C-alpha positions as CSV (number, residue, x, y, z in Angstrom):
1,M,-34.7,9.5,2.4
2,T,-33.1,10.3,5.7
3,A,-35.2,10.4,8.9
4,A,-34.4,12.9,11.6
5,G,-31.8,11.4,13.9
6,S,-31.0,8.7,11.4
7,L,-27.8,8.0,9.6
8,P,-27.6,9.1,5.9
9,V,-29.1,6.4,3.6
10,T,-26.4,4.2,2.1
11,E,-26.9,2.3,-1.1
12,D,-24.5,-0.4,-2.3
13,F,-24.2,0.6,-5.9
14,A,-22.0,-2.1,-7.3
15,W,-20.0,-5.2,-6.3
16,L,-17.2,-5.8,-8.7
17,R,-14.8,-8.8,-8.6
18,V,-11.3,-7.8,-9.5
19,E,-9.8,-10.9,-11.2
20,D,-7.6,-9.0,-13.7
21,A,-6.8,-5.5,-14.9
22,T,-9.9,-5.3,-17.1
23,A,-11.9,-4.9,-13.9
24,H,-10.2,-1.6,-13.1
25,G,-12.0,0.2,-16.0
26,R,-15.4,-1.1,-15.0
27,A,-14.8,0.0,-11.4
28,R,-13.6,3.4,-12.5
29,R,-16.6,4.0,-14.8
30,A,-19.0,2.8,-12.1
31,A,-17.5,5.2,-9.5
32,A,-17.5,8.1,-12.0
33,M,-21.1,7.4,-13.0
34,L,-22.2,7.4,-9.3
35,A,-20.3,10.6,-8.6
36,T,-22.0,12.3,-11.5
37,Q,-25.4,11.1,-10.4
38,L,-24.7,12.6,-6.9
39,G,-23.8,15.9,-8.4
40,F,-20.0,15.8,-8.1
41,G,-18.0,18.0,-10.4
42,E,-15.9,16.6,-13.3
43,V,-12.6,17.1,-11.5
44,R,-13.7,15.4,-8.3
45,A,-15.2,12.5,-10.3
46,T,-11.9,12.1,-12.1
47,E,-10.1,12.0,-8.7
48,I,-12.4,9.3,-7.5
49,G,-11.8,7.3,-10.6
50,L,-8.0,7.6,-10.1
51,A,-8.3,6.4,-6.5
52,V,-10.5,3.4,-7.6
53,T,-8.0,2.5,-10.2
54,E,-5.2,2.5,-7.6
55,L,-7.3,0.3,-5.3
56,G,-8.0,-2.1,-8.2
57,T,-4.3,-2.2,-9.1
58,N,-3.4,-3.1,-5.6
59,L,-6.0,-5.9,-5.6
60,T,-4.7,-7.3,-8.9
61,K,-1.1,-7.3,-7.6
62,H,-1.5,-8.5,-4.1
63,A,-4.9,-10.0,-3.5
64,V,-6.8,-13.2,-3.6
65,E,-10.5,-12.9,-4.5
66,G,-10.4,-9.2,-4.6
67,V,-13.6,-7.2,-4.6
68,L,-14.4,-3.5,-5.0
69,V,-17.7,-2.2,-3.6
70,I,-18.9,1.2,-4.8
71,R,-21.4,2.9,-2.5
72,A,-23.6,6.0,-2.4
73,I,-24.2,7.9,0.8
74,R,-27.2,10.3,0.5
75,A,-27.6,12.9,3.2
76,V,-29.4,16.2,3.7
77,T,-26.1,18.1,4.0
78,Q,-24.0,16.5,1.3
79,A,-23.7,13.2,-0.5
80,A,-20.6,11.0,-0.6
81,V,-19.1,8.2,-2.6
82,E,-17.6,5.4,-0.6
83,V,-15.3,2.7,-2.0
84,V,-14.4,-0.6,-0.1
85,A,-11.6,-2.9,-1.3
86,I,-11.8,-6.4,0.2
87,D,-9.5,-9.3,-0.3
88,R,-8.3,-12.6,1.1
89,G,-4.7,-11.9,0.4
90,P,-1.8,-12.5,2.8
91,G,-2.4,-9.3,4.7
92,M,0.1,-6.8,5.9
93,A,2.2,-6.8,9.1
94,D,2.3,-2.9,9.0
95,A,-0.8,-1.5,7.4
96,D,0.2,2.1,8.3
97,A,3.4,1.8,6.2
98,S,1.3,0.9,3.1
99,G,0.0,4.4,3.0
100,R,3.4,6.1,2.7
101,D,4.7,6.8,-0.8
102,G,7.6,4.6,-1.7
103,E,6.5,1.7,0.4
104,S,5.9,-1.5,-1.6
105,T,6.1,-5.2,-1.1
106,T,6.4,-6.0,-4.8
107,G,9.2,-3.7,-6.0
108,T,6.8,-1.1,-7.5
109,L,6.9,2.6,-6.8
110,G,4.5,2.1,-3.9
111,V,2.4,5.2,-4.6
112,G,-1.0,3.5,-4.8
113,M,-2.3,3.8,-1.2
114,G,-0.5,7.1,-0.7
115,A,-2.5,8.5,-3.7
116,V,-5.8,7.1,-2.3
117,R,-5.2,8.8,1.0
118,R,-4.4,12.1,-0.6
119,L,-7.5,12.0,-2.8
120,A,-10.0,10.7,-0.3
121,D,-11.5,12.6,2.6
122,V,-11.5,9.6,5.0
123,T,-9.6,6.3,4.7
124,S,-9.0,3.3,6.8
125,V,-7.0,0.1,6.4
126,L,-7.6,-3.1,8.3
127,S,-5.1,-5.9,7.5
128,E,-4.8,-9.2,9.3
129,P,-1.9,-11.4,8.3
130,G,-3.2,-14.6,6.8
131,R,-6.7,-13.4,6.5
132,G,-6.7,-10.4,4.1
133,T,-7.1,-6.6,3.9
134,V,-10.0,-4.2,3.9
135,V,-9.4,-0.6,2.6
136,T,-12.2,2.0,2.9
137,A,-12.2,5.5,1.3
138,R,-14.9,8.2,1.4
139,F,-15.1,11.1,-1.1
140,H,-17.2,14.2,-0.7
141,P,-18.0,16.5,-3.6
142,R,-15.4,19.0,-2.3
143,R,-12.4,18.2,-0.2
144,T,-13.5,18.3,3.5
145,P,-11.1,18.9,6.5
146,L,-10.9,15.7,8.5
147,E,-11.9,17.5,11.7
148,E,-15.2,18.4,10.1
149,I,-16.2,14.8,9.4
150,P,-17.9,13.0,12.4
151,E,-16.5,9.6,13.2
152,A,-18.9,6.9,12.2
153,D,-20.1,4.6,15.0
154,T,-22.3,2.4,12.8
155,A,-22.0,0.9,9.3
156,G,-23.6,-1.8,7.3
157,L,-22.9,-3.7,4.1
158,T,-25.2,-5.8,1.8
159,R,-24.4,-8.1,-1.1
160,P,-27.0,-9.7,-3.4
161,I,-26.9,-13.4,-4.3
162,D,-24.9,-14.2,-7.4
163,G,-27.1,-13.4,-10.4
164,E,-29.2,-10.7,-8.8
165,E,-28.7,-7.0,-9.0
166,V,-30.7,-6.1,-5.9
167,C,-30.2,-7.4,-2.4
168,G,-33.1,-8.6,-0.2
169,D,-31.3,-7.6,3.0
170,T,-31.7,-4.1,4.3
171,Y,-30.6,-2.2,7.5
172,A,-31.5,1.1,9.1
173,V,-30.1,3.1,12.0
174,H,-31.4,5.8,14.3
175,H,-29.3,8.0,16.7
176,E,-30.5,10.0,19.7
177,P,-28.5,11.1,22.7
178,G,-27.4,8.1,24.7
179,R,-29.2,5.6,22.5
180,L,-28.4,3.9,19.2
181,R,-31.0,1.8,17.4
182,L,-30.2,-0.8,14.8
183,M,-32.6,-2.7,12.4
184,M,-31.8,-5.6,10.1
185,C,-34.3,-7.3,7.8
186,D,-33.8,-10.2,5.4
187,G,-36.7,-10.3,2.9
188,S,-37.9,-13.8,2.1
189,G,-36.4,-15.2,-1.0
190,H,-34.3,-13.1,-3.4
191,G,-34.6,-10.3,-5.9
192,P,-37.0,-7.3,-6.1
193,L,-39.8,-8.8,-4.1
194,A,-37.5,-9.7,-1.2
195,A,-36.0,-6.2,-1.4
196,A,-39.5,-4.6,-1.3
197,A,-40.3,-6.5,1.9
198,S,-37.1,-5.4,3.6
199,R,-37.5,-1.8,2.5
200,A,-41.0,-1.8,4.0
201,A,-39.5,-3.0,7.3
202,A,-37.0,-0.1,7.2
203,D,-39.8,2.4,6.6
204,V,-41.7,1.1,9.6
205,F,-38.6,1.2,11.7
206,R,-38.1,4.9,10.8
207,D,-41.7,5.6,11.6
208,H,-41.4,4.1,15.1
209,V,-37.8,4.8,16.1
210,T,-38.7,5.8,19.7
211,A,-40.7,2.6,20.4
212,S,-39.2,-0.4,22.2
213,P,-37.5,-3.0,20.0
214,E,-40.3,-5.5,20.6
215,A,-42.9,-2.9,19.7
216,V,-41.1,-2.1,16.5
217,V,-40.8,-5.8,15.5
218,K,-44.6,-6.1,16.1
219,H,-45.3,-3.1,13.9
220,I,-43.0,-4.5,11.2
221,H,-44.8,-7.9,11.5
222,E,-48.1,-6.2,10.8
223,A,-46.8,-4.1,7.9
224,L,-45.2,-7.0,6.1
225,R,-48.4,-9.0,5.8
226,R,-48.8,-7.4,2.4
227,T,-45.4,-8.6,1.3
228,R,-43.3,-11.8,1.1
229,G,-42.3,-11.2,4.7
230,G,-38.9,-11.9,6.2
231,A,-36.7,-12.2,9.2
232,V,-36.2,-9.0,11.3
233,A,-34.4,-7.9,14.4
234,V,-34.1,-4.6,16.3
235,A,-31.4,-3.7,18.9
236,E,-31.5,-0.7,21.1
237,I,-28.1,0.2,22.6
238,N,-28.3,2.3,25.7
239,T,-24.8,3.6,26.4
240,A,-25.7,5.3,29.7
241,A,-27.2,2.1,31.2
242,G,-24.6,-0.1,29.5
243,T,-27.3,-2.5,28.0
244,V,-28.5,-3.8,24.7
245,R,-32.2,-4.6,24.3
246,F,-32.8,-7.0,21.4
247,A,-36.0,-8.4,19.8
248,G,-35.9,-10.6,16.8
249,L,-38.3,-12.7,14.6
250,G,-36.7,-15.2,12.4
251,N,-33.1,-16.0,11.7
252,I,-31.3,-12.6,12.0
253,A,-28.3,-13.2,14.2
254,G,-27.3,-10.7,16.9
255,C,-24.3,-10.6,19.2
256,V,-22.3,-8.4,21.5
257,V,-18.5,-8.7,21.1
258,A,-16.3,-7.6,24.0
259,D,-13.1,-8.6,25.7
260,G,-12.5,-11.4,23.2
261,R,-15.9,-13.0,23.7
262,K,-19.1,-13.2,21.6
263,Q,-22.4,-13.1,23.4
264,G,-25.3,-14.3,21.2
265,M,-28.7,-12.7,21.4
266,I,-32.0,-14.6,21.1
267,S,-34.5,-14.2,18.3
268,A,-38.0,-15.9,18.3
269,P,-38.8,-18.4,15.5
270,G,-41.2,-17.2,12.8
271,V,-41.5,-15.0,9.7
272,A,-42.4,-11.4,10.0
273,G,-45.6,-10.7,8.2
274,H,-46.8,-14.3,8.3
275,Q,-45.9,-16.3,11.4
276,A,-45.2,-15.0,14.9
277,R,-46.3,-16.7,18.1
278,T,-44.4,-14.6,20.6
279,I,-42.4,-11.4,20.1
280,R,-40.2,-10.7,23.1
281,A,-37.2,-8.6,23.9
282,F,-34.2,-9.6,26.1
283,D,-31.6,-7.4,27.7
284,Y,-27.8,-8.0,27.5
285,P,-24.9,-6.2,29.1
286,L,-22.8,-3.8,27.0
287,P,-19.3,-3.7,28.3
288,P,-17.1,-0.6,27.6
289,G,-15.7,-0.7,24.1
290,A,-18.2,-3.4,23.0
291,T,-19.3,-4.0,19.4
292,V,-22.8,-5.0,18.4
293,V,-23.3,-7.1,15.2
294,L,-26.5,-8.0,13.4
295,H,-26.5,-10.1,10.3
296,S,-28.7,-12.2,8.1
297,D,-28.4,-15.9,7.4
298,G,-26.4,-14.9,4.3
299,L,-23.5,-15.1,6.8
300,T,-22.8,-18.2,8.8
301,E,-22.8,-17.8,12.5
302,R,-19.6,-19.8,12.9
303,W,-17.3,-16.8,12.7
304,S,-15.1,-16.4,15.7
305,V,-13.7,-13.5,17.7
306,E,-10.6,-15.4,18.9
307,G,-7.4,-13.7,17.8
308,R,-9.3,-10.9,16.0
309,E,-8.1,-8.0,18.1
310,R,-7.2,-6.0,14.9
311,L,-10.7,-6.6,13.5
312,F,-12.7,-5.3,16.4
313,A,-10.4,-2.3,16.8
314,A,-11.2,-1.3,13.2
315,T,-13.9,1.0,11.9
316,P,-17.5,-0.3,11.8
317,L,-17.4,-0.5,8.0
318,A,-14.1,-2.4,7.9
319,I,-15.5,-4.8,10.5
320,A,-18.7,-5.3,8.4
321,A,-16.7,-5.9,5.2
322,A,-14.3,-8.4,6.9
323,L,-17.1,-10.4,8.4
324,L,-19.0,-10.6,5.1
325,R,-15.8,-11.7,3.4
326,D,-15.0,-14.4,6.1
327,A,-18.6,-15.7,6.8
328,G,-20.6,-14.7,3.7
329,I,-22.4,-17.4,1.8
330,R,-22.3,-16.9,-2.0
331,H,-25.6,-18.6,-2.7
332,D,-27.6,-16.2,-0.6
333,D,-28.2,-12.5,-0.1
334,A,-26.0,-11.2,2.7
335,G,-26.2,-8.3,5.0
336,V,-24.3,-7.2,8.1
337,L,-24.7,-4.2,10.4
338,V,-22.1,-3.1,13.0
339,G,-22.4,-0.7,15.8
340,K,-19.5,0.6,17.9
341,P,-21.3,3.0,20.3
342,R,-19.3,5.8,21.8
343,P,-19.8,6.7,25.5
């Protein structure tokens, strides 16, 4: 389901730990299955499987705590498969060189990343020495010229708690000229009932996208009375005015990152659907080139922006993946949403 003006709906199909070569086959099969479900042809599904195998091989050779995320992007025009490779490895001093055939740090042929870039429609590499690497690759049913693919200014990522197949955290986004609206909800608890609460919040957000953030949070609070409830926050980014208006209820963290500084935004205590004394919105400055981040308490708020110039120069999806890697808590659902508004 995609509301007018909203981003395509993204579903995190599978999180797969890559601890040895046996994980490559599971990842390849998961990606091929998803491609088939989305209506991709056999040849394209095979190409995606090959790229996933190359990414998995790189994680096995170079990474620490490597993970592959297989995602579905459902849109009115065309669907896509997105793959994210995340690790805590040593990182690369020259990430661009890794994409050139023949480049290798382990004495191999060095064709892995070159193959991924040839097979995918869009790729990105974020590598921070001493922290790790994030590689993203998007595949459309038919090869699409890069100039025909709009640059993403928003991306989110969710990961269920260990032992659950569905995540109780959900996000939604709405675009209109000069404004970008972000919503993050953390359904109370874990599993299907938590996911149902957060999906209900996303539906309400889509039904009231032109309302103020505080009004949307109030609507969500009323709608979630029939559910477990949860924490919710809505941010409205006004690029013309250079401001962010933020309203939150519960422990969704929000911040504006700019010029090497992190400005936190205020949420009111409570539980959407069950407890809310006051719902207010606050305005914050949005400097040029700023990044807006929302995340659930499945990420600790102790992550720092100091020395992270590479991170916040990266794509929104790479930023989301790196933050989840660095600050994610394994014993909780985790969700993060990143907006990098263009002027």
